[in-house]
Backbone as CSV, one residue per row, in Angstrom:
resi,resn,N_x,N_y,N_z,CA_x,CA_y,CA_z,C_x,C_y,C_z
1,MET,-9.897,-42.391,65.628,-10.446,-41.061,65.782,-10.716,-40.488,64.399
2,SER,-11.850,-39.876,64.250,-12.213,-39.281,62.971,-12.603,-37.824,63.197
3,LEU,-12.076,-36.955,62.360,-12.344,-35.530,62.496,-13.430,-35.110,61.508
4,ASP,-14.406,-34.353,62.000,-15.424,-33.829,61.099,-15.019,-32.439,60.606
5,LYS,-15.835,-31.871,59.712,-15.492,-30.571,59.116,-15.387,-29.470,60.169
6,ALA,-16.266,-29.500,61.158,-16.248,-28.462,62.182,-14.954,-28.523,63.000
7,THR,-14.504,-29.724,63.303,-13.260,-29.872,64.063,-12.068,-29.423,63.233
8,VAL,-12.063,-29.767,61.952,-10.966,-29.343,61.066,-10.951,-27.823,60.956
9,ALA,-12.110,-27.211,60.842,-12.187,-25.747,60.772,-11.673,-25.126,62.069
10,ARG,-11.993,-25.729,63.201,-11.519,-25.221,64.497,-10.001,-25.344,64.605
11,ILE,-9.462,-26.476,64.153,-8.003,-26.660,64.164,-7.334,-25.613,63.285
12,ALA,-7.906,-25.368,62.113,-7.346,-24.363,61.205,-7.379,-22.978,61.846
13,THR,-8.452,-22.672,62.550,-8.553,-21.375,63.228,-7.496,-21.248,64.316
14,LEU,-7.336,-22.310,65.110,-6.334,-22.276,66.175,-4.922,-22.159,65.619
15,ALA,-4.684,-22.750,64.433,-3.363,-22.700,63.813,-3.178,-21.427,62.988
16,ARG,-4.204,-20.592,62.972,-4.180,-19.346,62.192,-3.927,-19.627,60.705
17,ILE,-4.608,-20.670,60.192,-4.505,-21.042,58.780,-5.868,-20.817,58.146
18,LYS,-5.886,-20.072,57.054,-7.136,-19.843,56.342,-7.353,-21.003,55.371
19,VAL,-8.385,-21.785,55.618,-8.700,-22.936,54.780,-10.071,-22.707,54.165
20,PRO,-10.152,-22.681,52.829,-11.465,-22.512,52.191,-12.394,-23.675,52.546
21,GLU,-13.684,-23.396,52.578,-14.697,-24.399,52.927,-14.576,-25.639,52.050
22,ALA,-14.243,-25.461,50.774,-14.148,-26.587,49.837,-12.972,-27.511,50.170
23,ASP,-11.972,-27.002,50.856,-10.777,-27.798,51.154,-10.834,-28.486,52.521
24,LEU,-11.864,-28.213,53.305,-11.943,-28.787,54.647,-12.043,-30.310,54.619
25,GLU,-12.802,-30.847,53.676,-12.973,-32.302,53.593,-11.640,-32.993,53.305
26,ALA,-10.883,-32.483,52.323,-9.590,-33.085,51.962,-8.596,-32.955,53.117
27,LEU,-8.575,-31.800,53.761,-7.683,-31.600,54.897,-8.050,-32.545,56.042
28,GLY,-9.341,-32.742,56.252,-9.793,-33.666,57.286,-9.330,-35.085,57.016
29,GLN,-9.367,-35.505,55.758,-8.896,-36.846,55.404,-7.401,-36.987,55.673
30,GLU,-6.630,-35.958,55.316,-5.185,-35.996,55.568,-4.889,-36.049,57.067
31,LEU,-5.584,-35.236,57.842,-5.373,-35.252,59.292,-5.785,-36.591,59.890
32,ASN,-6.853,-37.191,59.382,-7.272,-38.509,59.869,-6.217,-39.570,59.569
33,GLN,-5.572,-39.483,58.409,-4.499,-40.429,58.083,-3.322,-40.268,59.044
34,ILE,-2.987,-39.026,59.357,-1.889,-38.764,60.297,-2.238,-39.313,61.671
35,LEU,-3.457,-39.071,62.129,-3.878,-39.575,63.440,-3.902,-41.102,63.463
36,HIS,-4.299,-41.723,62.366,-4.295,-43.184,62.280,-2.863,-43.714,62.401
37,TRP,-1.914,-43.051,61.759,-0.512,-43.453,61.842,-0.001,-43.327,63.278
38,VAL,-0.373,-42.247,63.963,0.044,-42.052,65.348,-0.569,-43.132,66.238
39,GLU,-1.814,-43.503,65.975,-2.445,-44.584,66.738,-1.699,-45.899,66.532
40,GLN,-1.187,-46.126,65.336,-0.401,-47.334,65.085,0.888,-47.311,65.896
41,LEU,1.517,-46.155,66.021,2.737,-46.044,66.822,2.464,-46.360,68.287
42,ASP,1.267,-46.060,68.751,0.916,-46.315,70.138,0.869,-47.810,70.436
43,GLN,0.732,-48.639,69.417,0.648,-50.081,69.610,2.023,-50.749,69.699
44,VAL,3.091,-50.019,69.417,4.443,-50.580,69.454,4.859,-50.806,70.906
45,ASP,5.373,-52.000,71.198,5.836,-52.334,72.545,7.223,-51.732,72.768
46,THR,7.319,-50.790,73.668,8.590,-50.122,73.939,9.135,-50.436,75.328
47,THR,8.660,-51.498,75.952,9.190,-51.857,77.266,10.652,-52.252,77.138
48,GLY,11.461,-51.743,78.019,12.888,-52.043,78.013,13.696,-51.188,77.053
49,VAL,13.058,-50.289,76.333,13.773,-49.418,75.395,14.102,-48.115,76.117
50,GLU,15.383,-47.811,76.199,15.826,-46.593,76.867,15.586,-45.382,75.963
51,PRO,15.238,-44.243,76.538,15.095,-43.027,75.732,16.416,-42.663,75.073
52,MET,16.347,-42.158,73.843,17.560,-41.817,73.088,17.541,-40.340,72.722
53,THR,18.708,-39.766,72.657,18.835,-38.409,72.147,19.368,-38.416,70.731
54,SER,19.911,-39.554,70.301,20.482,-39.688,68.958,20.500,-41.163,68.599
55,VAL,20.616,-41.451,67.297,20.706,-42.847,66.887,22.104,-43.404,67.130
56,ALA,23.078,-42.528,67.276,24.449,-42.957,67.562,24.738,-42.724,69.044
57,ALA,25.352,-43.712,69.678,25.703,-43.564,71.090,26.863,-42.580,71.210
58,MET,26.631,-41.505,71.915,27.687,-40.497,72.091,27.459,-39.756,73.393
59,THR,28.529,-39.174,73.887,28.466,-38.340,75.070,28.687,-36.902,74.631
60,LEU,27.815,-36.037,75.070,27.946,-34.637,74.688,29.126,-33.998,75.413
61,PRO,29.897,-33.183,74.706,31.019,-32.521,75.376,30.500,-31.467,76.354
62,LEU,31.143,-31.358,77.480,30.769,-30.381,78.484,31.858,-29.332,78.592
63,ARG,31.472,-28.144,78.938,32.431,-27.078,79.158,32.209,-26.508,80.539
64,PRO,33.220,-25.913,81.107,33.021,-25.320,82.435,32.037,-24.155,82.352
65,ASP,31.238,-23.995,83.355,30.247,-22.931,83.401,30.878,-21.694,84.021
66,ARG,31.375,-20.797,83.165,32.052,-19.580,83.621,31.408,-18.357,83.001
67,VAL,31.400,-17.270,83.710,30.963,-15.996,83.156,32.165,-15.405,82.432
68,THR,32.004,-15.130,81.153,33.134,-14.630,80.375,32.940,-13.188,79.908
69,ASP,31.717,-12.668,79.994,31.500,-11.324,79.476,30.835,-10.418,80.513
70,GLY,31.041,-10.688,81.768,30.433,-9.887,82.816,31.082,-8.528,82.953
71,ASP,30.535,-7.734,83.817,31.059,-6.398,84.104,31.001,-5.479,82.896
72,ARG,29.966,-5.599,82.075,29.854,-4.755,80.886,28.530,-4.007,80.870
73,ALA,27.936,-3.776,82.017,26.631,-3.122,82.088,26.656,-1.754,81.418
74,ASP,27.726,-0.986,81.610,27.801,0.348,81.006,27.812,0.258,79.491
75,ASP,28.554,-0.705,78.937,28.594,-0.873,77.483,27.222,-1.264,76.937
76,ILE,26.512,-2.128,77.663,25.198,-2.584,77.216,24.184,-1.453,77.301
77,LEU,24.229,-0.675,78.373,23.250,0.396,78.562,23.476,1.572,77.617
78,LYS,24.626,1.645,76.952,24.857,2.699,75.964,23.849,2.601,74.820
79,ASN,23.382,1.386,74.522,22.436,1.182,73.426,20.982,1.399,73.841
80,ALA,20.730,1.563,75.117,19.357,1.715,75.596,18.836,3.110,75.303
81,PRO,17.592,3.227,74.826,17.031,4.564,74.618,16.868,5.313,75.944
82,ASN,16.514,4.572,77.001,16.384,5.167,78.337,16.980,4.203,79.353
83,ALA,17.777,4.739,80.266,18.344,3.928,81.336,18.377,4.758,82.604
84,MET,18.196,4.075,83.744,18.220,4.774,85.018,18.772,3.827,86.078
85,HIS,19.745,4.281,86.837,20.327,3.518,87.943,20.863,2.155,87.481
86,GLY,21.417,2.084,86.285,22.001,0.847,85.793,21.000,-0.150,85.232
87,PHE,19.774,0.283,84.948,18.745,-0.604,84.403,18.103,0.035,83.182
88,PHE,17.525,-0.816,82.314,16.711,-0.319,81.205,15.409,0.229,81.782
89,THR,14.937,1.326,81.220,13.610,1.829,81.611,12.682,1.659,80.418
90,VAL,11.458,1.251,80.712,10.445,1.025,79.664,9.197,1.799,80.022
91,PRO,8.355,2.092,79.031,7.122,2.797,79.349,6.196,1.931,80.206
92,LYS,5.427,2.578,81.040,4.469,1.880,81.896,3.349,1.333,81.007
93,VAL,3.022,0.064,81.184,1.977,-0.548,80.359,0.747,-0.942,81.176
94,VAL,0.840,-0.935,82.492,-0.285,-1.287,83.348,-0.591,-0.109,84.236
95,GLU,-1.836,0.260,84.277,-2.243,1.392,85.124,-2.543,0.912,86.520
């Protein structure tokens, strides 16, 4: 895959990056090198390889799923600029 200047400019716009016109060619070459490397990774045979979360085999520690800070609605609503009936109130944004 090869990226032209217009595509590089579009990518820069989508990424909200201001790239001067003079730098589009160099950026395009760098992006093409990255895409070429990714295409090479696609050629690696991964059949029989299990997905990994880490390079070291380990089991993540689990903890019981308990509510530890419940029943504090009044304390939380003290910080609200506006509250009504136990809920935060916000300005209407849709007519």
